[in-house]
C-alpha atoms as a printed R data frame, in Angstrom:
    type eleno elety resid chain resno       x       y       z
1   ATOM     1    CA   MET     A     1   5.972   6.056  17.210
2   ATOM     2    CA   ARG     A     2   8.663   7.145  14.755
3   ATOM     3    CA   LEU     A     3   9.600   3.524  14.025
4   ATOM     4    CA   PHE     A     4   5.948   2.643  13.361
5   ATOM     5    CA   LEU     A     5   5.624   5.582  10.950
6   ATOM     6    CA   LEU     A     6   8.830   4.611   9.144
7   ATOM     7    CA   ILE     A     7   7.619   1.025   8.719
8   ATOM     8    CA   LEU     A     8   4.196   2.224   7.551
9   ATOM     9    CA   GLY     A     9   5.728   4.735   5.147
10  ATOM    10    CA   TRP     A    10   8.250   2.415   3.540
11  ATOM    11    CA   SER     A    11   5.836  -0.504   3.333
12  ATOM    12    CA   SER     A    12   3.408   1.809   1.534
13  ATOM    13    CA   VAL     A    13   6.113   2.852  -0.916
14  ATOM    14    CA   VAL     A    14   7.170  -0.746  -1.569
15  ATOM    15    CA   GLY     A    15   3.514  -1.803  -1.767
16  ATOM    16    CA   SER     A    16   2.912   0.868  -4.401
17  ATOM    17    CA   ILE     A    17   5.657  -0.642  -6.512
18  ATOM    18    CA   GLY     A    18   4.057  -4.093  -6.191
19  ATOM    19    CA   ASP     A    19   0.624  -2.705  -6.983
20  ATOM    20    CA   GLY     A    20   2.085  -0.907  -9.983
21  ATOM    21    CA   ALA     A    21   3.515  -4.175 -11.261
22  ATOM    22    CA   LEU     A    22   0.132  -5.871 -10.814
23  ATOM    23    CA   ALA     A    23  -1.611  -2.983 -12.585
24  ATOM    24    CA   LEU     A    24   0.790  -3.247 -15.506
25  ATOM    25    CA   TYR     A    25   0.271  -7.017 -15.612
26  ATOM    26    CA   VAL     A    26  -3.530  -6.744 -15.726
27  ATOM    27    CA   LEU     A    27  -3.194  -4.015 -18.368
28  ATOM    28    CA   TRP     A    28  -0.866  -6.235 -20.418
29  ATOM    29    CA   ILE     A    29  -3.312  -9.152 -20.133
30  ATOM    30    CA   ASN     A    30  -6.068  -6.922 -21.483
31  ATOM    31    CA   VAL     A    31  -3.974  -5.603 -24.353
32  ATOM    32    CA   MET     A    32  -2.961  -9.139 -25.341
33  ATOM    33    CA   ASP     A    33  -6.580 -10.311 -25.024
34  ATOM    34    CA   ASN     A    34  -8.029  -7.413 -27.085
35  ATOM    35    CA   TRP     A    35  -9.648  -5.967 -23.951
36  ATOM    36    CA   ALA     A    36 -11.864  -9.021 -23.455
37  ATOM    37    CA   SER     A    37 -11.007  -9.021 -19.745
38  ATOM    38    CA   ILE     A    38 -11.444  -5.310 -19.104
39  ATOM    39    CA   ASN     A    39 -13.854  -5.929 -16.220
40  ATOM    40    CA   ILE     A    40 -11.891  -8.760 -14.610
41  ATOM    41    CA   SER     A    41 -12.316  -8.512 -10.856
42  ATOM    42    CA   VAL     A    42  -9.446  -8.338  -8.403
43  ATOM    43    CA   ASN     A    43 -10.476 -11.784  -7.130
44  ATOM    44    CA   ASP     A    44 -10.475 -13.392 -10.580
45  ATOM    45    CA   PHE     A    45  -7.245 -11.677 -11.602
46  ATOM    46    CA   ILE     A    46  -5.353 -12.809  -8.524
47  ATOM    47    CA   ARG     A    47  -6.888 -16.289  -8.557
48  ATOM    48    CA   ASP     A    48  -6.257 -16.918 -12.258
49  ATOM    49    CA   TYR     A    49  -3.062 -14.991 -12.992
50  ATOM    50    CA   VAL     A    50  -1.207 -14.392  -9.719
51  ATOM    51    CA   ALA     A    51  -2.283 -17.366  -7.615
52  ATOM    52    CA   ILE     A    52   0.898 -17.208  -5.529
53  ATOM    53    CA   ILE     A    53  -0.527 -14.188  -3.676
54  ATOM    54    CA   TYR     A    54  -4.126 -15.386  -3.406
55  ATOM    55    CA   TRP     A    55  -3.510 -15.886   0.327
56  ATOM    56    CA   VAL     A    56  -3.929 -12.102   0.780
57  ATOM    57    CA   LYS     A    57  -7.664 -12.634   0.511
58  ATOM    58    CA   GLN     A    58  -7.622 -14.808   3.636
59  ATOM    59    CA   VAL     A    59  -5.560 -12.200   5.476
60  ATOM    60    CA   ALA     A    60  -8.093  -9.571   4.418
61  ATOM    61    CA   PHE     A    61 -10.880 -11.642   5.971
62  ATOM    62    CA   TYR     A    62  -8.974 -11.600   9.277
63  ATOM    63    CA   VAL     A    63  -8.445  -7.832   9.361
64  ATOM    64    CA   LEU     A    64 -11.540  -6.446   7.606
65  ATOM    65    CA   PRO     A    65 -15.267  -7.087   7.781
66  ATOM    66    CA   GLU     A    66 -16.437  -9.767   5.340
67  ATOM    67    CA   THR     A    67 -18.621  -7.365   3.363
68  ATOM    68    CA   VAL     A    68 -15.677  -5.021   2.787
69  ATOM    69    CA   VAL     A    69 -13.433  -7.870   1.603
70  ATOM    70    CA   LEU     A    70 -16.082  -9.185  -0.776
71  ATOM    71    CA   TRP     A    71 -16.642  -5.687  -2.128
72  ATOM    72    CA   LEU     A    72 -12.916  -4.951  -2.616
73  ATOM    73    CA   PHE     A    73 -12.221  -8.258  -4.347
74  ATOM    74    CA   SER     A    74 -15.198  -7.782  -6.663
75  ATOM    75    CA   LEU     A    75 -13.947  -4.420  -7.973
76  ATOM    76    CA   PRO     A    76 -12.481  -4.302 -11.483
77  ATOM    77    CA   ALA     A    77  -8.710  -4.773 -11.222
78  ATOM    78    CA   LEU     A    78  -8.031  -1.963 -13.687
79  ATOM    79    CA   MET     A    79  -9.839   0.425 -11.350
80  ATOM    80    CA   TYR     A    80  -8.654  -0.999  -8.020
81  ATOM    81    CA   PHE     A    81  -4.873  -1.013  -8.530
82  ATOM    82    CA   PRO     A    82  -4.448   2.617  -9.703
83  ATOM    83    CA   ILE     A    83  -6.570   3.857  -6.790
84  ATOM    84    CA   ARG     A    84  -4.589   1.691  -4.387
85  ATOM    85    CA   ILE     A    85  -1.313   3.058  -5.761
86  ATOM    86    CA   ILE     A    86  -2.449   6.653  -5.222
87  ATOM    87    CA   MET     A    87  -3.645   5.892  -1.689
88  ATOM    88    CA   SER     A    88  -0.432   4.058  -0.804
89  ATOM    89    CA   ILE     A    89   1.722   6.894  -2.083
90  ATOM    90    CA   PHE     A    90  -0.291   9.417  -0.072
91  ATOM    91    CA   ILE     A    91  -0.176   7.302   3.116
92  ATOM    92    CA   GLY     A    92   3.549   6.619   2.666
93  ATOM    93    CA   TRP     A    93   4.316  10.291   2.057
94  ATOM    94    CA   TRP     A    94   2.297  11.312   5.121
95  ATOM    95    CA   ALA     A    95   3.909   8.685   7.384
96  ATOM    96    CA   LEU     A    96   7.458   9.492   6.247
97  ATOM    97    CA   THR     A    97   6.811  13.232   6.661
98  ATOM    98    CA   LYS     A    98   5.522  12.689  10.208
99  ATOM    99    CA   ALA     A    99   8.498  10.441  11.016
100 ATOM   100    CA   ALA     A   100  10.872  13.145   9.771
101 ATOM   101    CA   GLN     A   101   9.116  15.733  11.941
102 ATOM   102    CA   LEU     A   102   9.436  13.460  14.979
103 ATOM   103    CA   SER     A   103  13.112  12.996  14.175
104 ATOM   104    CA   LYS     A   104  13.677  16.760  14.005
105 ATOM   105    CA   ASN     A   105  11.758  17.327  17.239
106 ATOM   106    CA   GLY     A   106  13.713  14.548  18.924
107 ATOM   107    CA   THR     A   107  17.028  16.040  17.786
108 ATOM   108    CA   LYS     A   108  16.019  19.473  19.079
109 ATOM   109    CA   ALA     A   109  14.954  18.004  22.425
110 ATOM   110    CA   LYS     A   110  18.254  16.112  22.778
111 ATOM   111    CA   ARG     A   111  20.192  19.255  21.885
112 ATOM   112    CA   ASN     A   112  18.250  21.316  24.463
113 ATOM   113    CA   ASN     A   113  18.810  18.666  27.144
114 ATOM   114    CA   SER     A   114  22.546  18.547  26.456
115 ATOM   115    CA   LEU     A   115  22.725  22.350  26.663
116 ATOM   116    CA   GLU     A   116  21.058  22.244  30.089
117 ATOM   117    CA   PHE     A   117  23.662  19.764  31.325
118 ATOM   118    CA   ASP     A   118  26.499  21.933  29.969
119 ATOM   119    CA   LYS     A   119  25.478  24.865  32.192
């Protein structure tokens, strides 16, 4: 369980960095375009500007209901990425905190077991 929480926590942290880069990119596009693309959807942004990761939409269809995927990819990118960053940071913080608690509990249990054998 601890390993799962560590993977979840660190992937959330790393994902937040990637989402932050995407948020800055969509912001930069809007600044350079005089805010003409302020309502660009996540789907259009990824398809037109970051096509190398457009495959994530297909993965989303495998793991989420179709209506949820269509809804998420239709959201404005400037709204979606900041919310995703906040959620990822919260999930990562929670998972890493739980993993640390499991580590402390595991260390205490090992210490108690070794004390029993020393008697």
